[in-house]
C-alpha positions in Angstrom: 28.4 -33.5 45.4 25.8 -30.9 44.3 23.4 -29.6 47.0 19.7 -29.2 46.3 20.1 -25.4 45.8 22.3 -25.8 42.8 20.2 -28.7 41.5 17.1 -26.6 41.7 19.0 -23.8 39.9 20.0 -26.1 37.1 16.4 -27.3 36.7 15.2 -23.7 36.6 17.8 -22.8 34.0 16.8 -25.7 31.9 13.1 -25.0 32.1 13.3 -21.3 31.3 16.0 -21.7 28.7 13.9 -24.3 26.9 10.9 -21.9 27.1 13.0 -19.1 25.5 14.2 -21.4 22.6 10.8 -23.0 22.1 9.0 -19.7 22.0 9.7 -19.4 18.2 7.3 -22.3 17.7 4.3 -20.5 19.1 2.2 -18.7 16.6 2.0 -14.9 16.9 5.1 -12.8 16.4 4.5 -10.5 19.3 3.7 -13.3 21.7 6.8 -15.3 20.8 9.1 -12.4 21.5 7.3 -11.5 24.7 8.2 -14.8 26.4 12.0 -14.2 26.3 11.5 -10.5 27.1 9.5 -11.3 30.2 12.0 -13.9 31.2 14.9 -11.4 30.7 13.1 -8.9 32.9 12.0 -11.2 35.7 15.1 -13.4 36.3 18.5 -12.6 37.7 20.3 -15.8 36.8 23.1 -15.0 34.3 22.5 -18.1 32.2 18.8 -17.5 31.9 19.4 -13.8 31.1 22.0 -14.6 28.4 19.7 -17.2 26.9 16.8 -14.7 26.8 19.0 -12.0 25.2 20.2 -14.5 22.6 16.7 -15.6 21.8 15.5 -12.0 21.5 18.4 -11.3 19.1 17.3 -14.3 17.1 13.7 -13.0 17.0 14.9 -9.6 15.8 17.0 -11.2 13.1 14.2 -13.4 11.9 12.0 -10.3 11.5 14.8 -8.6 9.6 15.5 -11.6 7.3 11.7 -12.0 6.8 11.4 -8.4 5.6 14.4 -8.7 3.3 13.1 -12.0 1.8 9.6 -10.5 1.4 11.2 -7.6 -0.6 13.3 -10.1 -2.6 10.2 -12.2 -3.4 8.2 -9.1 -4.4 11.1 -7.9 -6.6 11.7 -11.2 -8.3 7.9 -11.8 -8.8 7.4 -8.4 -10.4 10.6 -8.5 -12.5 10.9 -12.1 -13.6 7.7 -13.9 -12.4 10.0 -16.6 -11.0 7.9 -18.7 -8.7 10.5 -21.5 -8.1 13.0 -18.8 -6.9 10.4 -17.5 -4.5 9.9 -20.9 -3.0 13.6 -21.3 -2.6 13.9 -18.0 -0.7 10.9 -18.7 1.4 12.0 -22.3 2.1 15.5 -21.1 3.2 13.9 -18.6 5.6 11.6 -21.3 6.9 14.5 -23.6 7.5 16.5 -20.8 9.2 13.5 -20.0 11.4 13.0 -23.6 12.6 16.3 -25.4 12.7 18.5 -23.2 15.0 15.9 -23.2 17.9 15.8 -27.0 17.7 19.6 -27.0 18.1 19.2 -24.5 21.0 16.7 -26.9 22.7 19.1 -29.9 22.2 22.1 -27.9 23.5 20.1 -26.8 26.6 19.0 -30.3 27.3 22.6 -31.5 27.1 24.1 -28.7 29.2 21.6 -26.3 30.9 24.5 -24.3 32.5 25.9 -23.1 29.2 23.8 -20.6 27.1 23.4 -21.6 23.4 24.6 -19.0 20.8 22.6 -18.8 17.6 24.7 -18.9 14.4 24.5 -16.2 11.6 22.7 -13.5 13.7 23.5 -9.9 14.6 23.5 -9.4 18.3 21.7 -6.2 19.2 21.2 -6.8 23.0 
């Protein structure tokens, strides 16, 4: 049987892990990355820290992929004036920005004691 201390820990893990994963849906770039950074600094729980690190790595990768796709869009627009290709690149980045955090939220809801690992990212932290 789980005592109340562990149950409270699991609820705290779920809440702050969901907050980390859901931060990508908040508007400003600096604000969205500040949430997992503050959680990483304030909490000692290993699952919460790992989730915050993974979410920060995801934010860094989104910024990198955004810069690369902006360069590609600018290049293709100047060189070929290909609007459909620009929508394809932007749409792919949009899907990659929104879908993995949803999977992270669902994985956290199913098992809050296991940190979710984002696919296709470079881990800096």
